[in-house]
Structure formats: structure tokens, C-alpha cells
N, C-alpha and C positions, 0 to 999 in steps of 0.2 A: 288765062288758067288752064289748067292741067286735069280735064277729064276724059276718064279712057274708058267710054263708054260707048253705044249709040245714042244720037240726038234723042229716038223713039223714049226711049229709057229715062232720060230725065225730066219729059213730061212729067212722067209716072213718079217720080221724087217726092216728098213731101217740101226739102226743101227749097226751098226757089233761087235761084242766083239774077245780080242786080246785075242791072238793067245795060250799063257800061263793065264790063270785066276786069275792064286793064283798071279802071280807079275802084280805089281800098271800101272797102263797104264805110257808110257812114259819112264820109268824107265832107269831114268842114274844114278842110286846113286851108291859112292863106299860105302867101307866097312869103319872104322872108321880109321882102321892105315892106308890104302892107306890112306885119306885124310889126313892123320899123313905125311909122306913122301910127300905128293905131294906138302904140306903147307911147310913145308923145303925145299923141292927142291925150289920148286916157291921160299923164303923168300933168300937164297940159290943164284940165279941166275943161276942154273944149267941145269935147263930146256930150250929147244924154243919150243917142246910140253905136249900138255896134253892127254900122251893114251891114241889117241879116238875121246877128249873129246870136240866135233870142234863143234864154235860159232855157231849159229843158227842164225838166224833173232826173234828176239824176236815178232815185231807189227804181222808179220806173225803167229808163233805159238798164243797168243791171237786170234786173227782170227778165227783159225784151232780150238781153242776149243768150239770157243764163235755159232759156227755154229755145227760142234759135238753136244755142249747141249743144240742146242734150235733143233734138231733133235731127240735126248733123249726124249727133251722135248715132239715134238711132238707124237712121236714114242708113251710116255707111255700114253700120254691124250688119243689119240686112243683107245688103250689096256683098258686102266678105260671106255669108252664111250660104247666098247663093250663088258664090264660087265664082262673083264677077271679080276685076281687075280691081284693085283701090290704088290714089294715089296715095306719097310715105306720106303727108303730109296728113293724109285722112287715117294711116296706120298708127301715126304717132298716137293723133286724140282718139286712138281705139284703147289703145296702150297706157294714156294717159288721160282718161279724161279725168280719174280719182284726180289730179294735182290742180287740173280745170276745175271740177267741185269742190274741191277747199278751198282756194283759191276764191270763187265766184262768195264762197260761207264768210271768208279772213272780210272783203271788201265792204260785207253788207254789217258785217256784226266790227270793224276796226272805223267804217268814214258814214256812221248814223247819220240822217237827216237834218239834228242839228248844227250837224262837221258843213251843212251850205248851207246854213243859213249866215 
């Protein structure tokens, strides 16, 4: 993770970082071979449980993600206003936050609860 600030400043920000920064946020991925076996087992009807992959409330997850993105946006904007150096990805978020917000709105609108039933 590319963070250009001191550790003391990181602790003061409202956004928290993942415990293992090299892993994707909310990583639920399975290796390709495991996915193949899972698909075969599902197709055969052999499975009743998806190995701990629990269903989740998609709408709640969208709300949580949108809240976290807004939190990071505000934190980054405040850091830039204080004259701190920010990463290119953070600068992209500041420049394109309107696209992110529009996409979140579209997902909420176009993928209603009944879609997941």
C-alpha cells in the first residue's frame, strides 16, 4: 500500500486500513481449482453448504461500501487541503468522486432487492 504520510498521521485518520494490506478488501476469493470443484459439486447437487461462503445482504453491503468510500473521500480531501501529499489513486478519487457516486446510485437503482431473491 502506498501511503505517503507518517504513522502518527495514519492513526488520526477516520478511515481504517485492512489488517493485511496486501490482501484485497473483503477478500472472499477462492483459487481457480477450488472454484471449478465447487461448480461441479453444485451442478451435481452434491452440496448443501458453500464452504463457509455465507449469503449476505447486498443492499447493506452497498450502503457500507458507499459510506466507507465517502469517508475516505472526505479524509483525503482534508489531507490535500492541509497540503499533505496524496497518492495518485487518492487524487483520482477526488477528481472522479461524482462518477463513483453515480455508479453507486445506478447499482442501487438497477439491482433492487427482488433481483437477489
